[in-house]
C-alpha positions in Angstrom: 202.3 107.0 135.1 202.6 110.6 136.2 200.3 111.6 133.3 197.7 109.0 134.3 197.9 110.1 137.9 197.4 113.7 136.8 194.4 112.8 134.6 192.9 110.9 137.6 193.6 113.9 139.8 195.8 111.9 142.1 198.7 113.3 144.1 201.4 110.7 144.3 204.8 110.7 145.8 207.8 109.7 143.7 207.9 106.4 145.6 204.2 105.8 144.8 204.7 106.7 141.2 207.6 104.2 140.9 205.6 101.4 142.6 202.4 102.1 140.7 204.3 102.3 137.4 205.7 98.8 138.0 202.2 97.5 138.9 200.6 99.1 135.8 203.3 97.8 133.6 202.7 94.3 134.9 198.9 94.6 134.3 199.5 95.8 130.7 202.0 92.9 130.2 199.3 90.5 131.2 196.8 92.2 128.8 199.3 91.7 126.0 199.6 88.0 126.8 195.8 87.7 126.6 195.9 89.4 123.1 198.0 86.4 121.9 194.9 84.1 122.1 192.9 83.6 118.9 189.3 84.3 119.8 188.0 85.0 116.4 185.7 82.0 116.5 184.3 82.8 119.9 181.0 84.7 119.8 180.6 87.8 122.0 178.9 87.0 125.3 177.6 89.0 128.2 178.1 86.1 130.6 180.2 83.0 130.3 177.4 80.6 131.2 174.0 80.2 129.4 171.9 81.5 132.3 168.3 82.4 132.2 166.2 84.1 134.8 165.0 81.5 137.2 162.8 83.8 139.3 159.1 84.0 139.0 157.6 87.1 137.5 157.1 89.9 140.2 153.3 90.1 140.2 151.2 91.5 143.0 148.7 89.0 144.4 145.9 89.5 146.8 146.8 88.9 150.5 144.7 85.8 150.7 146.7 84.1 148.0 150.0 84.1 149.8 149.8 80.5 151.1 150.9 81.6 154.6 154.1 83.3 153.5 152.8 86.7 154.7 151.8 85.4 158.1 155.1 83.5 158.4 157.0 86.8 157.8 154.8 88.7 160.2 155.4 86.0 162.9 159.1 86.8 162.6 158.6 90.4 163.5 158.6 91.9 167.0 155.2 93.5 166.8 152.3 93.3 164.4 149.2 95.5 164.0 146.4 95.1 161.4 148.4 92.6 159.4 151.5 94.8 159.2 154.7 95.2 161.1 154.3 97.9 163.8 157.3 100.2 163.9 157.9 103.5 165.7 157.2 106.7 163.8 160.1 107.8 161.7 159.3 111.5 161.8 158.1 112.1 165.3 154.8 111.3 166.9 152.0 109.6 165.0 149.0 111.8 164.3 
């Protein structure tokens, strides 16, 4: 564990080294237990569930095609000007 700590550039006390050595040993023991399972017939996967993207494509639409969503969002804001949220200038006074 001292070598791993050194490679990770960690400064550990002797008590920490002992505690982390025990913890790392327990993790490696669990990994050994997982190696006992025969997974040769299991295909590699990126995700355990067969998921597909359920979101619509991100396509820009003209403002009049928003079915009221834009206005609903603007109605939730504190102040609106020219169809946009009005916010204080971020870099000082407005020109």
